[in-house]
C-alpha positions in Angstrom: 40.4 25.4 -20.7 42.1 27.6 -17.4 39.6 30.0 -18.1 36.8 26.8 -18.1 38.4 25.2 -14.4 38.4 28.5 -12.8 34.6 28.7 -14.1 33.9 25.5 -12.8 36.0 26.2 -9.4 34.0 29.3 -9.0 30.3 27.8 -9.6 31.8 24.4 -6.9 32.1 27.1 -4.8 29.0 29.3 -4.9 27.4 26.0 -4.6 28.9 25.0 -1.5 27.9 28.2 0.0 24.5 28.0 -0.9 24.0 24.9 0.1 25.6 25.2 3.4 23.6 28.0 4.5 20.2 26.8 2.6 20.4 23.8 5.4 21.2 26.6 8.3 18.1 28.2 6.6 15.3 27.7 10.0 18.1 27.1 12.4 18.0 30.5 14.8 20.8 32.4 15.2 21.7 31.1 19.0 21.3 27.2 18.2 23.2 24.9 16.2 22.3 22.2 13.7 22.9 18.3 14.3 25.3 17.5 11.9 27.0 14.3 13.2 27.2 12.1 16.7 30.6 10.7 17.6 30.8 8.0 19.9 34.1 6.8 21.1 34.5 3.9 23.5 38.0 3.4 25.1 39.5 5.9 22.9 37.8 4.4 20.0 35.6 5.6 17.7 32.3 3.4 17.6 29.5 3.4 14.8 27.9 0.1 15.6 24.3 0.6 14.7 22.8 -0.5 18.1 25.2 1.8 20.4 24.5 5.0 18.2 20.3 4.1 18.2 21.1 4.4 21.9 21.2 8.7 21.4 18.3 10.2 21.6 19.0 12.9 18.9 19.7 11.9 15.5 21.2 14.1 12.6 18.4 14.6 9.7 18.2 11.8 7.5 20.6 11.6 4.2 20.0 9.8 1.1 23.2 9.8 -1.3 24.8 11.7 1.7 22.4 14.7 0.7 19.9 15.9 3.1 16.6 15.5 1.0 14.0 15.7 4.0 15.9 18.6 5.6 15.6 21.0 2.4 12.4 19.8 1.2 11.2 21.5 4.6 13.3 24.6 4.3 11.9 25.0 0.8 8.3 25.5 2.7 7.1 28.7 3.9 7.1 29.0 7.6 3.4 30.7 8.0 2.0 30.5 5.0 -1.3 32.1 6.1 0.4 34.7 7.4 2.3 35.3 4.0 -0.9 35.1 2.5 -2.6 37.7 4.7 0.5 40.3 4.3 0.1 39.5 0.4 -3.6 40.7 0.8 -2.9 43.8 2.6 0.2 44.8 0.7 -2.2 47.2 -1.9 -5.1 48.8 -0.5 -7.1 47.8 -3.8 -6.4 43.9 -3.6 -9.5 42.7 -1.3 -11.5 45.2 -3.2 -10.5 43.5 -7.0 -10.6 40.1 -5.7 -14.1 40.6 -3.8 -15.8 41.6 -7.8 -14.9 37.8 -8.6 -14.8 36.3 -5.0 -16.7 36.7 -1.7 -15.0 37.5 1.4 -15.4 34.0 2.5 -14.2 32.6 -0.9 -11.1 35.3 -0.4 -10.3 33.8 3.2 -10.7 30.0 1.4 -8.3 30.5 -1.1 -5.3 31.4 1.8 -5.3 27.3 3.0 -6.1 26.4 -0.9 -3.4 23.9 -2.1 -1.2 26.3 -4.0 -0.7 28.6 -1.3 -0.7 27.1 2.3 -1.2 23.5 1.2 2.3 23.0 -0.8 4.0 24.2 2.1 2.1 22.1 4.7 3.0 19.3 2.5 6.6 20.0 2.3 6.8 19.9 5.9 5.0 17.2 6.8 7.2 15.2 4.4 10.1 16.8 4.7 12.0 17.0 8.2 12.4 20.0 10.3 16.4 20.7 11.1 17.4 18.7 14.3 18.8 21.5 16.9 21.2 20.3 19.7 19.6 20.0 22.4 21.7 19.8 25.4 19.0 18.1 28.0 19.1 15.4 25.4 22.3 15.1 25.2 22.7 14.7 28.7 19.8 12.1 28.7 21.6 10.3 25.7 25.0 10.2 28.3 22.7 8.5 30.9 21.6 6.0 28.2 24.7 5.0 27.1 26.0 4.7 30.2 23.1 2.7 31.4 23.8 0.4 28.7 27.2 -0.5 29.5 26.1 -1.1 33.5 23.6 -3.4 32.0 26.0 -5.5 30.0 28.3 -5.6 32.9 30.4 -2.4 33.1 29.3 -2.0 36.5 31.8 1.5 37.3 31.6 2.8 33.5 32.1 6.7 33.0 30.7 8.8 30.2 31.2 12.2 29.0 29.6 14.5 26.6 30.7 17.9 24.9 29.2 20.2 22.1 31.9 20.7 18.9 30.8 23.9 16.6 31.9 23.0 12.7 30.8 26.3 11.2 28.0 28.9 10.8 25.1 27.3 12.9 26.0 23.6 13.0 27.3 21.5 15.2 28.4 17.9 16.6 27.7 16.3 20.1 30.9 13.5 21.1 30.6 11.2 23.5 33.1 9.3 25.2 32.7 6.0 26.9 35.4 4.5 29.4 33.9 1.5 30.1 36.2 0.1 32.6 36.7 -3.6 33.4 33.6 -5.9 33.3 31.8 -7.6 36.2 31.4 -11.5 36.8 28.6 -13.5 38.8 30.8 -15.2 42.0 27.9 -17.0 43.7 24.3 -17.1 44.0 22.0 -17.1 46.7 18.5 -17.5 47.4 15.6 -16.8 49.5 12.1 -17.8 49.1 9.8 -17.5 52.0 6.5 -19.5 50.9 8.1 -23.1 51.2 5.5 -24.3 48.2 7.3 -21.5 45.7 10.6 -22.7 47.0 9.7 -26.3 46.0 8.6 -25.6 42.6 11.6 -23.3 41.9 14.2 -26.0 43.0 12.5 -28.4 40.2 13.5 -26.1 37.7 16.8 -24.3 39.0 19.0 -25.8 36.5 17.1 -23.7 34.1 17.9 -20.8 35.3 19.7 -18.1 33.0 21.7 -16.4 35.5 24.6 -18.5 36.0 27.7 -18.5 38.2 30.9 -17.4 36.2 28.9 -15.6 33.6 29.4 -11.6 32.9 26.5 -9.8 34.3 23.7 -9.1 31.7 20.5 -7.1 32.7 18.7 -8.8 30.3 19.2 -12.2 31.5 18.0 -11.3 34.9 15.0 -10.1 33.2 14.3 -12.9 31.0 14.7 -15.5 34.4 12.2 -12.8 36.3 9.8 -13.7 33.4 10.7 -17.6 33.4 10.4 -17.3 37.0 6.9 -15.8 37.0 5.5 -18.1 33.8 6.5 -21.3 35.5 5.0 -20.6 38.7 1.7 -19.0 37.3 1.2 -22.2 34.7 1.7 -24.1 37.9 -1.3 -22.9 40.4 0.5 -20.2 42.0 -2.4 -17.8 41.1 -1.1 -14.8 42.8 2.2 -14.9 41.6 3.6 -11.9 39.3 6.7 -10.7 38.3 7.0 -7.8 40.5 8.0 -10.5 43.2 10.7 -11.6 42.0 13.6 -9.2 43.3 17.7 -9.4 43.0 20.3 -8.0 45.5 23.9 -7.4 44.4 26.6 -7.2 46.2 29.7 -5.6 44.0 33.6 -6.2 44.9 35.8 -4.1 43.2 38.4 -5.1 44.2 38.2 -8.4 41.9 35.3 -6.9 39.6 33.3 -9.7 41.1 29.5 -9.3 42.7 27.3 -11.9 44.7 23.7 -12.5 43.5 20.8 -12.8 46.2 17.4 -14.0 44.5 14.8 -13.1 47.0 10.8 -14.0 46.9 9.0 -12.8 49.5 5.5 -13.7 50.7 2.5 -11.3 49.0 1.6 -8.3 50.4 -2.5 -8.5 51.0 -4.4 -5.5 52.1 -6.2 -6.2 55.6 -8.2 -3.0 56.5 -5.5 -0.1 56.0 -2.6 -2.2 56.7 -0.7 -4.6 54.3 0.4 -7.9 55.5 2.3 -10.6 54.5 0.6 -14.0 53.1 2.4 -17.2 51.8 1.7 -17.8 47.8 -0.8 -20.5 47.9 -1.4 -23.5 44.6 -4.7 -23.1 43.0 -6.8 -25.5 41.5 -9.7 -25.0 39.3 -13.1 -26.1 41.5 -15.5 -24.6 38.7 -16.0 -23.4 34.6 -18.9 -21.0 34.0 -19.1 -20.3 30.7 -21.9 -17.5 30.0 -22.9 -16.5 26.6 -24.4 -13.5 25.3 -23.8 -11.7 28.3 -21.0 -8.8 28.4 -19.8 -8.9 32.1 -20.1 -10.3 35.1 -23.1 -8.0 36.2 -25.1 -10.0 34.1 -24.3 -13.7 35.1 -27.2 -14.3 37.0 -29.5 -12.5 33.9 -29.9 -16.0 32.4 -33.0 -17.9 31.5 -31.2 -21.5 29.5 -28.3 -23.7 31.4 -27.1 -26.8 30.9 -23.6 -29.0 33.0 -22.0 -30.8 30.2 -18.6 -32.5 31.3 -18.2 -30.6 34.2 -18.9 -27.2 32.7 -21.6 -25.0 33.6 -23.2 -23.3 30.5 -25.4 -20.4 30.7 -27.4 -18.0 28.1 -29.0 -14.9 28.3 -32.1 -16.2 25.9 -32.2 -19.6 24.4 -28.8 -21.8 23.8 -28.2 -21.2 20.3 -25.1 -23.5 20.3 -24.6 -27.2 20.8 -22.3 -27.8 24.1 -19.5 -29.8 22.7 -19.2 -27.1 20.1 -18.2 -24.4 23.2 -15.8 -26.7 25.9 -14.3 -28.7 22.8 -12.2 -25.0 22.5 -11.8 -24.7 26.4 -8.4 -25.7 28.0 -9.3 -24.3 31.6 -11.0 -27.2 33.0 -12.5 -28.8 36.8 -9.8 -30.3 38.5 -6.7 -28.5 36.8 -4.2 -26.1 38.3 -4.7 -22.5 37.3 -2.7 -21.9 34.2 -1.8 -18.7 31.8 -1.3 -21.0 29.4 -4.4 -23.0 29.5 -6.0 -19.3 29.8 -4.4 -18.1 26.6 -5.4 -21.3 24.6 -8.7 -21.1 26.2 -9.1 -17.3 24.1 -7.2 -18.5 20.9 -9.3 -21.4 20.6 -12.5 -19.6 21.4 -11.7 -16.7 19.0 -10.7 -19.3 16.0 -14.6 -20.4 16.5 -15.1 -16.9 14.6 -18.8 -16.8 16.1 -17.7 -15.2 18.8 -16.0 -11.7 19.9 -12.6 -11.9 21.9 -13.9 -13.6 25.3 -13.5 -12.3 28.6 -12.1 -14.5 30.9 -11.6 -14.2 34.7 -11.2 -16.0 38.2 -12.6 -15.4 41.2 -11.3 -17.5 44.5 -14.1 -19.9 45.5 -15.9 -18.9 48.8 -16.8 -22.3 49.6 -13.6 -24.0 50.0 -12.5 -23.7 53.4 -8.8 -24.2 52.3 -8.7 -21.1 50.0 -6.7 -23.0 47.3 -10.0 -23.1 44.5 -10.9 -20.7 41.4 -13.9 -20.6 40.1 -13.0 -19.5 36.5 -15.5 -17.3 34.4 -16.0 -16.8 30.6 -17.9 -14.5 29.4 -18.8 -15.1 25.2 -20.4 -12.4 23.3 -22.2 -13.8 19.7 -21.1 -12.3 16.6 -23.9 -11.5 14.3 -25.5 -14.5 12.6 -25.9 -13.2 9.4 -23.9 -10.5 7.9 -23.4 -8.9 4.9 -20.2 -7.5 3.6 -20.0 -5.1 0.7 -16.6 -4.1 -0.6 -14.1 -2.3 -3.5 -10.7 -2.4 -3.8 -7.7 -1.6 -6.1 -4.8 -4.3 -7.4 -2.3 -4.9 -9.7 -0.6 -7.7 -10.3 2.2 -9.0 -13.0 0.0 -9.3 -15.7 -3.0 -6.5 -14.8 -1.2 -2.9 -14.4 -4.4 -1.8 -12.8 -7.8 -3.1 -11.5 -10.9 -2.5 -9.8 -12.6 -5.0 -8.2 -15.8 -5.6 -6.1 -17.3 -8.2 -3.4 -20.6 -9.1 -2.2 -20.3 -11.7 0.6 -23.2 -13.5 2.5 -21.7 -15.1 5.9 -24.2 -17.1 7.9 -22.1 -17.8 11.3 -23.2 -21.1 13.9 -25.0 -23.1 10.8 -25.4 -26.2 12.4 -24.9 -25.0 15.5 -21.8 -26.1 16.3 -19.8 -22.3 15.2 -19.4 -23.4 11.4 -18.9 -20.4 9.0 -21.1 -20.6 5.5 -19.8 -17.7 3.0 -21.4 -17.1 -0.2 -19.8 -14.3 -2.3 -19.9 -12.9 -5.3 -17.2 -10.7 -7.3 -16.2 -9.2 -10.4 -13.3 -7.0 -11.6 -11.9 -5.3 -14.4 -8.6 -4.2 -15.2 -6.0 -2.9 -17.9 -3.3 -5.5 -19.4 -0.8 -4.1 -21.8 0.3 -7.8 -22.3 -3.5 -8.4 -23.8 -4.6 -8.4 -27.4 -6.3 -5.1 -27.5 -8.0 -4.4 -31.1 -10.8 -1.6 -29.8 -8.0 0.2 -27.8 -10.0 0.1 -24.6 -8.4 1.2 -21.2 -10.2 -2.0 -19.7 -9.8 -4.8 -21.8 -10.3 -7.5 -19.1 -12.6 -8.7 -16.9 -13.5 -11.8 -14.1 -16.5 -12.5 -12.8 -17.8 -15.3 -10.5 -19.3 -16.9 -7.3 -18.1 -18.4 -4.7 -19.1 -20.8 -1.6 -17.4 -21.7 1.4 -17.8 -23.8 4.6 -15.4 -24.1 7.6 -15.5 -25.9 10.5 -13.6 -25.0 13.3 -12.4 -28.5 13.3 -10.7 -31.9 11.9 -13.7 -33.4 9.9 -13.0 -36.9 9.0 -14.3 -40.9 9.2 -11.1 -41.6 11.9 -10.5 -40.0 15.1 -7.3 -37.7 14.2 -7.2 -36.1 17.5 -4.0 -37.6 18.6 -1.9 -36.3 16.1 -3.7 -33.2 15.4 -4.5 -31.9 18.9 -6.9 -29.1 19.5 -4.2 -27.1 21.2 -3.3 -26.7 17.4 -6.3 -24.9 16.6 -7.4 -27.3 13.0 -10.1 -26.3 10.9 -11.8 -27.7 8.1 -12.5 -26.1 4.6 -14.5 -26.7 1.4 -14.8 -24.7 -1.1 -16.5 -24.7 -4.2 -16.1 -21.7 -7.0 -17.1 -20.5 -10.8 -15.3 -17.8 -12.4 -15.2 -16.5 -15.8 -12.5 -14.5 -17.3 -11.2 -12.7 -20.2 -7.6 -12.1 -18.6 -5.1 -13.6 -21.8 -7.6 -13.4 -24.4 -8.7 -16.7 -24.7 -12.1 -16.5 -22.6 -11.9 -19.2 -19.7 -14.4 -20.7 -17.6 -12.6 -22.1 -14.2 -14.6 -24.3 -11.7 -12.8 -25.0 -8.9 -13.4 -27.1 -5.5 -11.2 -27.2 -2.5 -11.0 -30.0 0.7 -8.6 -28.7 2.8 -7.0 -29.4 7.0 -5.1 -25.8 8.4 -3.5 -26.1 11.7 -0.8 -24.8 14.0 1.6 -27.5 15.1 3.7 -24.8 16.9 4.0 -21.1 17.7 4.3 -19.5 14.0 4.0 -22.5 12.4 1.1 -23.6 9.9 0.4 -26.3 8.0 -2.1 -26.8 5.2 -3.4 -29.5 3.7 -5.3 -30.4 0.8 -6.8 -33.7 0.7 -8.6 -33.1 -2.4 -8.1 -29.9 -5.1 -10.3 -30.3 -8.0 -9.7 -27.8 -11.2 -11.5 -27.6 -14.5 -10.4 -25.2 -17.2 -12.6 -24.3 -20.4 -11.1 -22.8 -23.0 -14.3 -20.7 -24.3 -12.0 -18.8 -27.1 -10.2 -20.9 -29.0 -9.6 -19.5 -32.6 -8.3 -15.9 -30.8 -5.1 -18.3 -30.0 -3.0 -16.0 -32.9 -4.6 -12.4 -31.8 -3.3 -13.3 -28.4 0.1 -15.1 -29.2 0.9 -12.5 -31.6 4.8 -13.3 -31.9 3.7 -17.0 -32.9 1.2 -15.8 -35.2 4.0 -13.2 -36.8 6.8 -16.4 -36.9 4.5 -18.6 -39.0 3.4 -15.4 -40.7 6.7 -15.0 -41.8 7.6 -18.6 -43.0 3.8 -19.1 -44.5 5.1 -16.8 -47.2 7.8 -19.8 -48.2 5.7 -22.7 -47.7 2.2 -22.1 -47.7 0.6 -23.8 -50.7 -3.3 -23.2 -50.0 -4.2 -19.8 -51.6 -7.2 -20.1 -48.6 -5.0 -19.4 -46.0 -4.7 -16.3 -46.6 -6.0 -13.1 -46.9 -4.3 -9.7 -48.8 -1.3 -11.5 -48.6 -1.3 -12.5 -44.4 -2.5 -15.6 -42.6 -6.0 -15.1 -41.1 -6.7 -17.1 -37.8 -7.8 -20.1 -38.9 -5.8 -20.1 -41.6 -3.1 -20.3 -39.4 -4.4 -23.6 -38.0 -4.7 -25.0 -41.4 -1.3 -24.2 -42.4 0.3 -26.2 -39.6 -1.9 -29.0 -40.4 -1.0 -28.8 -43.9 2.9 -29.0 -42.4 2.8 -31.7 -40.6 0.6 -33.8 -42.8 3.5 -33.3 -45.5 1.7 -31.4 -47.5 4.2 -28.5 -48.2 7.9 -28.8 -49.8 9.4 -29.1 -45.7 10.0 -32.5 -43.9 10.5 -33.3 -40.7 14.3 -32.5 -40.5 13.9 -29.0 -41.5 15.0 -26.6 -39.0 11.6 -24.6 -40.4 9.5 -27.5 -39.8 10.5 -28.2 -36.1 9.5 -24.3 -35.4 6.1 -24.6 -37.1 5.8 -27.9 -35.1 6.6 -26.4 -31.9 4.3 -23.7 -32.9 1.3 -26.2 -33.6 2.2 -28.0 -29.9 2.1 -24.9 -27.8 -0.8 -24.0 -29.4 -2.6 -27.4 -28.6 -1.2 -27.2 -25.3 -2.6 -23.7 -24.3 -6.1 -23.7 -25.9 -7.0 -27.9 -24.2 -9.2 -27.8 -21.7 -7.4 -29.2 -18.3 -8.6 -31.0 -15.4 -6.7 -31.2 -12.6 -6.7 -33.6 -9.1 -4.5 -32.5 -7.1 -4.0 -33.1 -3.0 -0.7 -31.6 -1.4 0.7 -30.0 1.9 2.5 -26.8 2.9 4.5 -25.7 5.6 4.6 -22.2 6.8 6.9 -20.4 9.2 6.8 -17.1 10.2 8.8 -15.5 12.6 7.5 -11.7 12.4 6.7 -10.5 15.5 4.5 -8.0 14.6 4.3 -4.9 11.5 6.6 -3.4 12.7 9.3 -6.0 13.2 12.1 -6.0 10.4 14.2 -8.8 11.2 12.5 -12.1 10.7 12.6 -14.8 8.4 9.6 -17.1 6.4 9.7 -20.6 4.8 7.2 -21.9 2.7 7.2 -25.5 1.3 4.8 -27.6 -0.5 4.7 -30.4 -2.2 1.9 -31.0 -4.4 0.7 -34.7 -6.3 -2.0 -34.8 -9.4 -3.6 -37.2 -11.2 -3.2 -40.6 -9.4 -7.1 -40.5 -8.3 -8.3 -40.2 -11.9 -5.8 -42.2 -13.1 -7.2 -45.1 -10.7 -10.7 -43.9 -12.0 -9.6 -44.0 -15.5 -8.2 -47.3 -15.2 -12.4 -48.7 -14.3 -14.4 -46.9 -16.6 -12.1 -47.7 -19.7 -12.6 -45.2 -21.6 -10.7 -44.7 -25.3 -7.5 -42.6 -25.6 -7.8 -39.4 -27.1 -5.7 -38.1 -30.1 -2.4 -37.8 -27.8 -2.6 -41.5 -27.1 -3.7 -40.3 -23.7 -6.4 -41.1 -21.2 -9.5 -39.4 -20.3 -12.2 -38.5 -17.6 -15.3 -37.4 -19.0 -14.1 -37.3 -22.3 -11.1 -34.3 -20.8 -7.7 -35.2 -21.0 -6.1 -35.2 -17.1 -3.3 -34.0 -15.3 -1.0 -36.0 -13.8 2.5 -34.1 -12.3 4.3 -34.1 -9.1 5.7 -30.5 -8.1 7.6 -29.3 -4.9 8.5 -25.3 -3.5 10.7 -23.6 -1.3 10.2 -19.9 -0.7 12.3 -18.6 2.1 12.4 -14.9 2.9 14.9 -13.2 5.2 14.9 -9.6 6.6 17.5 -7.9 8.1 16.9 -5.0 10.4 19.8 -2.3 10.1 18.2 0.6 12.1 16.8 4.3 11.4 14.7 2.2 8.7 17.1 0.5 6.8 16.4 -3.2 5.9 18.5 -5.4 3.8 15.5 -7.9 2.7 16.5 -11.2 1.0 14.4 -14.0 -1.3 15.0 -17.4 -2.4 12.7 -19.3 -4.3 13.0 -22.8 -6.1 10.3 -24.8 -7.7 9.9 -27.9 -9.9 7.4 -29.8 -11.6 7.3 -33.1 -13.1 5.1 -34.9 -16.0 4.7 -38.3 -15.4 2.0 -41.2 -16.8 -0.9 -39.7 -18.5 0.8 -36.0 -19.1 3.7 -34.6 -21.1 3.3 -31.1 -19.8 2.4 -29.1 -16.9 -0.8 -27.2 -17.6 -0.1 -23.6 -18.1 -2.1 -22.9 -14.6 0.5 -24.8 -12.7 3.6 -23.9 -14.6 6.6 -21.0 -13.4 7.1 -17.6 -15.1 9.8 -15.1 -14.3 9.8 -10.9 -14.7 7.2 -8.9 -13.2 7.2 -6.5 -10.2 7.6 -9.3 -7.8 10.1 -11.5 -9.6 12.9 -10.3 -12.1 12.3 -6.7 -12.3 14.9 -6.2 -15.6 12.1 -8.1 -17.5 8.3 -7.6 -17.9 6.2 -10.7 -16.8 6.4 -14.0 -19.0 9.3 -12.0 -21.2 12.3 -13.8 -19.6 13.5 -17.4 -20.5 13.1 -20.2 -20.7 16.6 -21.1 -20.7 18.6 -18.9 -23.0 15.8 -18.9 -25.7 15.6 -15.4 -25.3 11.6 -14.7 -24.0 10.5 -15.0 -28.1 7.0 -16.6 -27.2 4.4 -13.5 -25.7 4.0 -15.3 -22.8 7.0 -17.4 -21.7 6.7 -20.5 -19.1 8.4 -23.5 -17.8 8.3 -26.1 -15.3 11.7 -25.1 -13.4 12.0 -22.1 -11.6 15.2 -20.8 -9.7 15.0 -17.1 -8.5 17.1 -14.8 -5.7 16.0 -11.2 -4.6 18.5 -8.8 -2.7 17.0 -5.4 -2.2 18.3 -2.8 0.8 15.5 -0.7 1.7 16.4 2.9 3.3 14.3 6.2 4.1 14.9 9.2 2.0 12.9 11.8 4.0 9.4 11.9 5.6 7.0 9.5 3.9 9.3 8.4 1.2 11.7 5.6 0.7 14.0 4.2 -1.6 15.9 0.5 -2.4 18.5 -0.6 -4.7 17.6 -4.3 -5.8 19.3 -6.9 -7.5 17.5 -9.9 -8.8 18.9 -13.1 -10.4 16.9 -15.9 -11.7 15.2 -18.0 -15.0 13.1 -20.7 -15.8 13.6 -23.7 -17.9 12.0 -27.2 -19.1 13.1 -29.7 -17.9 11.5 -33.6 -17.5 8.8 -32.6 -20.2 8.3 -32.6 -23.9 10.6 -30.2 -25.0 13.8 -31.2 -26.0 15.3 -27.7 -27.6 18.7 -27.0 -25.7 18.1 -23.1 -25.4 14.8 -24.0 -23.0 16.1 -26.8 -21.0 17.7 -27.1 -17.8 21.3 -29.3 -19.0 23.3 -29.5 -15.6 25.5 -27.0 -14.4 25.8 -25.3 -17.5 22.7 -24.0 -17.4 23.6 -21.4 -14.6 25.1 -19.7 -16.9 21.5 -18.7 -18.2 20.3 -17.1 -14.6 19.8 -13.9 -16.0 20.7 -10.7 -13.5 18.4 -7.6 -13.0 19.2 -4.8 -10.9 17.6 -1.2 -10.4 16.3 1.2 -7.8 12.8 1.9 -6.5 11.3 4.6 -4.8 8.5 4.1 -2.8 5.4 6.4 -0.5 4.6 5.0 2.7 0.6 5.8 3.3 0.4 3.9 6.5 -2.5 1.3 5.0 -0.1 0.6 1.9 2.8 1.1 0.4 3.2 2.4 -3.3 6.4 1.3 -5.5 7.3 2.4 -8.5 10.5 0.5 -9.5 13.3 0.8 -12.2 14.9 -2.2 -13.4 17.6 -3.2 -15.8 19.1 -6.0 -18.1 22.1 -6.1 -16.2 23.4 -9.7 -17.6 21.1 -11.0 -20.4 20.9 -14.9 -21.5 19.0 -14.3 -24.4 21.7 -12.7 -26.0 24.7 -14.0 -27.9 27.8 -15.3 -25.5 30.2 -12.1 -25.0 27.2 -9.6 -25.6 25.1 -10.4 -22.5 26.6 -8.0 -20.2 25.5 -4.6 -19.3 23.5 -4.1 -22.8 20.1 -3.3 -20.7 21.8 -0.6 -18.9 20.5 2.2 -20.3 17.9 4.6 -19.5 15.9 3.9 -22.9 15.6 0.5 -22.0 14.6 1.0 -18.3 11.5 -1.0 -17.1 9.2 0.5 -15.6 7.2 -1.6 -12.3 4.7 -0.4 -10.2 3.5 -2.2 -7.3 1.5 -2.3 -4.1 3.4 -2.9 -1.0 6.6 -4.5 -1.1 7.6 -7.8 -3.7 8.5 -9.6 -0.8 
């Protein structure tokens, strides 16, 4: 035992020495590898991320305290091309031997191949070069620390920096900050030369971000400068810029107080070779000129068609292709109004929202005919997009059911259809894919397919018999969309045709907020191959086949001792008709009846006519913003219109005792959803992401259950990753069906994402959730939500993931485990699925939320 311990200790010491040496493999003898930054604030160590991020140099990234990126970089050859040439010349006859099989060019190219130099180049690009301590960069870090505390009120702070050695060619940098006492604003004075600017400023002075008694903070001064500029420029002061706002501060070091002077001098105007002061003026718009099919002001006189409409002058280089109202309704710059940056921004957004012009060019020039020099002419240049466009596209897709798919789309777009900026789009698409969830008797890779056509007509306004402009103003950029489509698909084995029609409105009531109102959403789903049901839902078939061995009374239902697909249906009918020995009180009778009811529900054609409203808010500023939240809420109601119409048609009830429309039983339900996502940015590419979801669909009136296409499922690469899609729930039933779904869902996910090295990222995650039946025709308590006790049915999946960022998309590979499985017996639910052999593999494109 002692010998083994000695050997282990020796191996550990040798491994540590090799590891330490390997880290400084590419570090020159006279340099030091940066291993650590230490920051002391008033003699106390500080580990705040926002303070550490001020430093110019950071140590190499570590994953589980190991620098994988640096190790990968060190494994690469520094100069693979030179190494290859040295290898060629090492033996005189080597080049001659290679030239027997390869040309001289091919021998040279061999040095650039992946195995010779490509692998090393890949490791260099993917890994991280060693961070060598740079004293000049450390001085910059010192200045940035001092500037940070200065900008936060510690005017007389002092920062020192030292570089300490921590081993062979390794070092750390220690920063020490003595903040001193904070300075506070004692008094505020203003000096504004232009009277009209002084008057405007006084009207909004109470909204100032600079307040007496506050600790000095540079951010508040910067925000106040922007606020003043924005306010004045939105109230006609055309020439005003942020640089016109200046601050002076007088410090009193004995009391740590400061007096602030806000100065706005008159603007400087170049007159000849000198600059002269000139008071600011408030400008009004005297003309609005719109030039269509013109690319710049140089072409503004090259027009042969013009019209004046509601004080707008519209010019066209050719015949005017648009109705004047279509253009002017999108313009917020109007004759007689004060100049306003907001109006210019709204006009740009609104014109872009028409989707018939490229981004507009808007310029202002002073009106030479105005003797008071207080008028502006607004010139708006619009360049039309092509009227017709043909767009083919090919894409690779993944989903919870389809592990791999290739889709193609051909779209024809016709802009300005009725000369009011309408857009008509006709598209055809097709998809082939592979799914392990689908019955695959022929064992082919591409075992699912889908193709369809769609026509969409978009209007850049609200199309409604009643004027809605008082409620939905044009500033909200409203649109109306009418869509009709037909698809044929073979994605769960029953083969479906899906006819859809949607008429909806979209608008943006506030920045970051959007609302979508589906006035009418029609969906008709026709199952083309219902006899294939038991080939797809094999779990139901196996259960039925086992029971038939004991209860079947018709030999014609069997073939080679097993139920045929048609025999399975006949067996269910025999049981429900009382032809077998089972009676309604028997448990096996209930199981067979439940399988029959589920089959009828999933093979029946669905007619869904619904209306709904969706609210979405997203605070994400840009693609790189990782500190934001989004919330989506939706309410949908289906079947009410059809219920009224069915009452007038007096059609016979179907075999289920429900009303029909055109011989099809229609769905009736109300549905509500809330989806909340929050991201926290911890710096250094570390992000905590959270998602919470709740959804409930309640059937009523003409329905006892929710259509399959409107129900919820759990599991999959974008949900609870410890389970495959459709394999979790409902409740504690254990996911015994092939495609488990229900009408109530709760889900919560938490994921910590961090960088491993280069473009490689990783994540640890935890997913909690389940689905249940509630307020429908399912009564088994293993499936239903039964109050607070059902929270014990919440499944807990956890795991780790690896991601690679290709810049334009992220490839994701997650390993999920069942940490708590409600489908198991009580007392046997925890950690039984945390086993490498029970790993659930999840592949995906981009992040799950």
